[in-house]
C-alpha positions in Angstrom: 20.4 -19.8 -11.4 20.6 -17.8 -14.5 19.6 -14.6 -14.0 19.0 -11.7 -17.1 20.0 -8.4 -17.9 18.0 -5.5 -17.7 19.3 -3.9 -21.3 17.7 -7.3 -22.8 14.5 -7.8 -24.6 13.6 -9.8 -21.6 14.6 -7.4 -18.9 12.2 -4.1 -21.2 9.4 -7.3 -20.8 10.3 -7.8 -17.4 10.2 -4.2 -16.4 7.1 -3.4 -18.2 5.3 -6.4 -16.9 5.7 -5.7 -13.3 5.1 -2.0 -13.5 1.8 -2.9 -15.1 0.9 -4.9 -12.5 2.2 -2.9 -9.7 0.2 0.2 -11.2 -3.4 -2.4 -11.1 -2.7 -3.0 -7.4 -1.4 0.7 -6.6 -4.6 2.0 -8.8 -7.2 -0.2 -7.4 -6.0 1.1 -3.5 -5.8 4.6 -4.3 -8.8 5.3 -7.3 -11.9 4.6 -4.7 -11.1 7.6 -2.5 -12.6 10.0 -5.1 -15.3 8.2 -5.3 -16.8 7.6 -1.5 -19.4 11.1 -1.5 -20.3 9.6 -5.2 -20.8 6.0 -3.7 -22.3 7.8 -0.5 -25.3 9.1 -2.5 -25.9 6.8 -5.1 -25.9 3.9 -2.8 -27.2 5.3 0.7 -24.1 3.9 1.9 -23.5 4.4 5.4 -20.0 5.9 7.1 -19.2 2.0 7.9 -20.2 0.5 4.5 -17.7 3.3 3.0 -15.0 2.5 5.2 -15.3 -1.3 4.0 -14.9 -0.1 0.5 -11.7 0.7 1.6 -10.7 -1.6 4.4 -12.0 -4.5 2.8 -9.6 -4.2 0.0 -6.8 -3.4 2.2 -7.6 -6.1 4.7 -7.4 -8.7 2.4 -4.6 -7.7 0.9 -2.8 -7.8 4.0 -4.4 -11.0 5.5 -3.4 -12.8 2.3 0.1 -11.8 1.4 1.9 -13.9 3.6 0.4 -16.6 1.9 1.1 -15.4 -1.2 4.3 -15.1 -0.7 4.4 -19.0 0.6 2.7 -19.7 -2.5 5.3 -17.8 -5.5 8.0 -19.4 -3.1 6.4 -22.9 -4.0 4.5 -22.8 -7.6 6.4 -20.0 -9.3 6.5 -16.3 -8.7 5.3 -15.9 -12.4 2.4 -18.5 -12.3 1.1 -16.5 -9.5 1.6 -13.3 -11.0 -0.7 -14.1 -13.9 -3.1 -15.9 -11.5 -3.7 -12.7 -9.3 -3.8 -10.4 -12.5 -7.0 -12.9 -13.5 -8.6 -12.2 -10.2 -8.3 -8.7 -10.3 -9.6 -8.7 -13.6 -13.0 -10.6 -12.9 -13.7 -8.5 -9.4 -12.7 -5.3 -10.8 -16.0 -6.1 -13.5 -18.1 -7.5 -10.3 -17.0 -4.1 -8.9 -18.6 -1.8 -11.4 -21.7 -4.0 -11.3 -22.4 -3.9 -8.1 -26.2 -3.0 -6.9 -25.5 -2.5 -3.1 -22.9 -1.5 -0.9 -22.9 -5.1 0.8 -22.0 -6.4 -3.0 -19.3 -3.7 -3.6 -17.7 -4.5 -0.3 -17.4 -8.2 -1.3 -16.4 -7.2 -4.5 -13.7 -5.4 -3.2 -12.7 -8.0 -0.8 -12.5 -10.5 -3.6 -10.2 -7.3 -5.6 -8.1 -7.8 -2.8 -7.2 -11.3 -2.6 -6.1 -10.8 -6.6 -3.8 -8.1 -5.3 -2.2 -10.1 -2.8 -0.8 -12.3 -5.4 0.0 -9.6 -7.6 2.3 -6.9 -5.3 4.6 -8.5 -3.6 4.5 -11.0 -6.3 5.4 -8.5 -9.1 8.8 -7.3 -7.3 9.6 -10.5 -6.4 9.5 -11.7 -10.3 11.6 -8.4 -11.1 14.3 -9.1 -8.6 14.8 -12.6 -8.9 14.5 -12.8 -12.8 17.7 -9.7 -13.3 21.8 -10.6 -12.3 22.3 -8.6 -9.1 24.1 -5.6 -10.7 21.2 -4.9 -12.5 18.7 -4.7 -9.4 18.9 -1.5 -7.7 18.6 0.7 -11.3 15.5 -1.8 -12.1 13.9 -1.3 -8.6 14.5 2.5 -8.8 13.1 2.4 -12.2 9.9 0.1 -11.0 9.2 2.7 -8.2 9.1 5.6 -10.1 7.1 4.1 -13.2 4.6 2.3 -11.2 3.9 5.7 -9.2 2.3 7.1 -12.3 -0.6 4.6 -11.6 -0.9 6.6 -8.4 -0.3 10.1 -10.2 -2.7 9.8 -12.9 -5.2 7.1 -11.4 -7.0 8.9 -9.0 -7.3 12.3 -11.3 -8.2 10.0 -14.2 -10.8 8.1 -11.8 -12.2 11.8 -10.6 -12.8 12.8 -14.0 -14.7 9.8 -14.6 -16.9 9.8 -11.4 -17.8 13.7 -12.6 -18.9 12.9 -16.2 -19.8 8.9 -16.4 -20.2 8.2 -13.1 -18.3 6.0 -10.1 -18.6 3.0 -11.2 -16.5 3.5 -14.2 -13.3 3.9 -11.8 -13.1 0.0 -11.1 -12.3 -0.9 -14.9 -9.6 1.7 -15.5 -7.0 -1.4 -14.5 -8.7 -3.7 -17.3 -6.2 -2.4 -20.3 -2.8 -2.4 -17.3 -4.3 -5.9 -16.7 -3.9 -7.0 -20.5 -0.5 -5.7 -21.1 0.8 -7.1 -18.0 0.0 -10.4 -19.3 1.2 -10.0 -22.7 4.4 -8.8 -21.4 4.6 -11.5 -19.3 4.5 -14.0 -22.0 8.4 -12.9 -22.8 9.2 -13.2 -19.4 10.6 -16.7 -18.0 9.6 -18.6 -15.0 12.7 -18.2 -12.6 14.7 -21.2 -11.9 15.2 -21.5 -8.6 14.8 -24.2 -6.0 11.0 -24.1 -4.8 9.9 -24.4 -1.4 7.5 -26.8 0.0 4.3 -24.9 0.7 3.5 -25.0 4.9 0.3 -26.4 5.9 -0.1 -23.9 8.6 -3.4 -22.9 8.4 -3.6 -22.1 12.2 -1.0 -19.1 11.5 -3.5 -18.0 8.0 -6.4 -17.9 10.5 -5.2 -16.4 13.2 -3.7 -13.6 11.3 -6.9 -13.2 9.6 -9.0 -13.0 12.5 -6.3 -10.7 14.4 -6.0 -8.2 11.4 -9.8 -8.5 10.7 -11.0 -8.0 14.5 -8.9 -4.9 14.9 -10.5 -2.9 12.1 -13.6 -4.2 12.4 -13.8 -2.7 15.6 -12.2 0.5 14.8 -14.6 0.9 11.6 -18.0 -0.1 13.8 -16.5 1.5 17.0 -16.6 4.9 15.4 -20.1 4.9 14.4 -22.0 2.6 16.8 -19.5 3.2 20.3 -17.0 1.6 21.7 -19.5 -0.3 24.2 -21.2 -2.5 21.4 -21.2 -5.7 21.6 -19.7 -6.6 18.0 -17.2 -4.1 19.0 -15.8 -5.2 22.0 -15.6 -8.7 21.0 -14.0 -7.9 17.8 -11.3 -6.4 19.7 -11.1 -8.8 22.1 -10.8 -11.6 19.8 -8.5 -9.6 17.6 -6.2 -8.7 20.3 -5.9 -12.3 21.4 -5.3 -13.9 18.3 -2.6 -11.3 17.4 -0.7 -12.0 21.1 -1.1 -15.9 20.7 0.0 -15.8 16.7 4.2 -15.8 17.5 4.0 -18.8 20.3 1.7 -21.1 18.1 3.9 -19.9 15.0 6.9 -21.0 16.9 5.6 -24.7 17.5 4.6 -25.3 13.5 7.1 -27.2 12.2 6.6 -25.9 8.6 4.9 -22.0 9.6 3.7 -19.7 6.8 6.5 -17.6 7.2 9.6 -18.6 8.6 10.3 -16.9 11.9 14.1 -17.1 10.8 13.4 -13.9 8.7 12.5 -12.1 12.0 16.2 -12.9 13.5 17.6 -9.8 11.2 17.3 -6.8 13.4 17.2 -4.6 10.0 14.3 -6.5 9.2 12.3 -6.4 12.0 12.8 -2.4 12.0 12.3 -1.9 8.8 8.9 -3.5 8.8 7.8 -1.6 12.2 9.0 1.5 10.0 6.9 0.4 7.3 3.7 0.0 9.6 3.8 3.0 11.0 5.0 5.2 8.0 2.5 3.7 5.6 -0.3 3.7 8.0 0.3 7.6 8.4 0.3 8.1 4.2 -3.0 5.9 3.9 -4.8 7.8 6.4 -3.2 11.3 5.1 -4.1 11.0 1.5 -7.7 9.6 2.2 -8.0 12.5 4.3 -6.8 14.6 2.1 -9.4 14.0 -0.8 -12.1 13.9 1.3 -11.2 17.3 2.4 -11.0 18.5 -0.7 -14.6 17.3 -1.7 -16.7 17.5 1.5 -15.2 20.9 3.2 -13.2 22.8 0.2 -16.0 21.8 -2.2 -13.8 20.9 -5.1 -15.0 18.1 -7.7 -13.6 14.7 -7.5 -11.7 15.9 -10.8 -9.8 18.2 -8.9 -9.8 16.1 -5.5 -8.1 13.2 -7.8 -5.3 15.8 -9.0 -4.5 17.4 -6.2 -1.3 15.0 -5.3 0.1 15.1 -8.9 2.6 17.2 -7.9 3.5 15.1 -4.7 3.7 12.3 -7.6 5.9 14.0 -10.1 8.6 14.9 -7.8 8.3 11.4 -6.3 8.4 10.0 -10.0 11.9 12.3 -10.6 14.1 11.5 -7.5 12.9 7.9 -6.8 15.5 6.6 -10.1 18.2 8.6 -8.4 17.8 7.4 -4.9 19.5 4.6 -6.0 22.7 6.0 -6.6 22.0 7.6 -3.2 21.6 4.1 -1.4 24.6 2.9 -2.6 26.6 5.7 -2.0 24.9 6.8 1.7 22.9 3.6 2.9 19.5 3.6 3.9 19.2 4.9 7.1 19.8 8.6 6.3 17.9 8.7 3.5 15.2 6.9 5.2 15.1 9.0 8.0 15.5 12.4 6.4 12.4 11.1 4.0 9.7 10.1 6.9 10.4 13.7 8.5 9.8 15.1 5.3 6.5 13.4 4.8 5.1 14.0 8.6 6.7 17.9 7.8 4.4 18.3 4.7 1.3 16.8 6.8 1.7 18.8 9.4 1.7 21.9 6.6 -1.5 20.7 4.9 -3.3 20.4 8.2 -3.9 24.1 7.9 -6.7 23.4 4.8 -9.5 24.7 5.5 -13.1 26.4 3.8 -11.8 29.2 1.9 -8.1 28.0 1.7 -6.5 28.4 -1.7 -4.4 25.3 -3.3 -1.4 27.0 -4.1 -0.6 28.5 -0.3 -2.4 25.9 1.8 -1.7 22.5 -0.1 0.9 23.1 -2.5 3.8 23.4 -0.3 2.6 20.4 1.7 2.2 18.2 -1.1 6.0 19.2 -2.4 7.6 18.3 0.6 5.8 15.1 1.1 6.9 14.2 -2.7 10.5 15.5 -1.4 10.3 13.1 1.5 8.7 9.9 -0.9 11.6 10.1 -3.1 14.1 10.0 -0.2 12.4 7.2 1.8 10.8 4.8 0.0 13.8 3.2 -2.4 15.9 3.0 0.4 13.2 1.2 2.6 12.3 -1.4 -0.1 16.0 -2.2 -1.1 17.4 -2.7 2.5 14.5 -5.0 3.5 15.0 -7.3 0.4 19.2 -6.8 1.1 18.4 -8.4 4.5 17.3 -11.8 2.9 18.8 -14.6 0.3 17.6 -14.8 -3.0 15.4 -18.0 -2.0 13.3 -16.0 0.2 12.6 -12.6 -1.9 8.8 -13.4 -2.5 8.5 -14.5 1.3 10.4 -10.8 2.3 8.3 -9.2 -0.2 5.1 -10.2 1.0 5.8 -9.6 4.6 7.1 -6.2 4.1 4.2 -5.8 1.4 1.9 -7.1 4.5 3.4 -4.4 6.8 2.3 -1.6 4.5 -1.1 -2.9 4.2 -2.0 -4.1 7.7 -0.4 0.0 8.5 -2.9 1.2 6.0 -6.0 -0.6 6.8 -5.5 0.2 10.4 -5.4 3.5 9.8 -7.9 4.1 7.4 -10.1 2.1 9.8 -9.1 4.4 12.4 -10.1 7.4 10.1 -13.3 8.2 11.8 -11.9 8.0 15.1 -9.2 10.4 14.5 -11.8 12.9 13.2 -14.5 12.6 15.7 -17.0 11.3 13.0 -19.6 9.5 15.6 -22.8 9.6 13.9 -22.5 12.6 11.7 -21.6 12.5 8.2 -18.0 12.6 7.3 -17.9 16.6 6.1 -19.2 17.6 9.4 -16.6 15.4 11.3 -14.1 16.7 8.6 -14.8 20.5 9.6 -12.9 20.1 12.9 -11.2 17.0 13.2 -9.1 17.3 9.8 -6.5 19.4 11.7 -5.8 17.7 14.5 -5.8 14.1 12.7 -3.0 15.1 10.4 -0.9 16.3 12.9 -1.5 12.5 15.0 -0.2 11.6 11.5 2.8 13.9 11.5 3.2 12.6 14.7 3.1 8.7 13.4 5.8 9.8 10.6 8.2 11.1 13.3 8.2 7.9 15.2 8.5 6.1 12.3 11.6 8.6 11.4 13.0 8.0 15.2 12.6 3.6 14.5 14.6 4.0 11.5 17.2 6.3 13.0 18.1 4.2 16.4 17.7 0.3 14.7 18.2 0.7 11.1 22.0 0.1 10.1 24.1 0.7 6.9 25.9 -2.4 7.2 25.3 -5.2 3.9 23.7 -8.2 5.1 23.2 -11.3 3.5 24.1 -10.2 0.1 24.6 -6.7 -2.1 21.3 -4.6 -1.7 19.4 -5.5 -4.7 18.4 -2.0 -4.6 15.5 0.4 -4.8 12.2 0.4 -4.1 4.6 -0.6 -3.9 2.9 0.9 -1.9 3.5 2.8 -1.9 1.1 3.2 -2.3 -2.1 4.6 -1.7 -2.7 12.4 0.1 0.8 11.4 -0.9 1.3 9.4 -4.0 3.3 6.4 -3.0 3.5 3.2 -4.6 2.4 1.2 -2.1 -0.1 3.0 -0.4 -2.8 5.7 -1.8 -3.1 9.4 -2.8 -6.1 8.9 -2.0 -5.1 6.3 0.6 -1.3 7.4 0.0 -0.9 9.3 -2.0 0.6 5.1 -1.2 1.2 4.9 -1.9 3.2 4.4 -3.6 2.6 1.3 -1.7 -3.1 0.4 -1.8 
């Protein structure tokens, strides 16, 4: 397979296209959190409907990510990336025009379907097109630049909510999508062996039912009670579907995801860590933005700007962490970084009515930024280094699915964490914010323990491709949201 140098015309276009595409996914995962109070007022949305505006997107991304990896490895990664960007373009416009909470949730689900094609495929395109020697540096650049969307997005979204209305936040990504499509015209489709498309309908249905049932039970249970018939049926169906998923997949001749990927303890451990870590990031970011608006009384603009120092620190450290991974391996950096994020959440938990930003929030936010800068790049580098080049699309999809599932479940559990039943979010946050954030800090500690015990620094099938999404969406990741990661870097 012919690969491309980073310092070339194609390499520059590749970085631009994948960064812009990833920023779209991260922006859509994060920016909605600053608009939750405005959507509640304007559309008269219930707590459950507001949760589904967030979790509907995350759930759809998580449910379809594995399928998107298979599609990318079969039809071509660039082709699937372009398709996903077009779907996000149309659905974003529909979100901005939604007249009711139900139509908004439906448009967000469609937006999530596009994001499922975009986020993991952008990283697979980057990693599969560049030569091995350039991958670590390129992914570090990708992770850092993509985080700009997580940094600027919530602030810009908050400003739009305050000055133009919440509907405008959904068209923030339109210029990014158009620029990404323009840059992709220069990038060739990678010449790799195409994998046959799996006809594993049973696996796809069980995955959707399993994750969807659990999220529905968590979202509805806090508002309607845990003995509500719909909650009980959703919980039982979700758990049952997840329980039989693995046995069913073992009997399928061509499963949606090859189970051979999970024979690597490294691959398994990093994905478990991803579920815990990015779940905590997503819920922490969401809670922080709500706390700033509903308890501290800040504007949407101020709430959107709260995690900017976090993102700037991550942006600074992300490219440097690539060199540290090559020198020290991923385990130490991941463990230290995840613990730092958890400690930052514990510090932020003390923010209550009357608290000032410099004393109550800034120290914890900076500590989270330090932790993200240490942890995100080695996590992504290690999980991609555990598979062959021909499996990059699928492996990237599995890991992104892990982050999205963690985020969707954690955000769905927010009303439970803060004790919100039939009361509004602001009343519940007054007494529930601190214990909820401390719980998330403990989840980070658990993720760090999994990393320290099960992740190794040994190279696997080939040289580590590099660095590291996302987060993000309270923290500000590439894969989740500062609102829902501040990941997120990883959304």
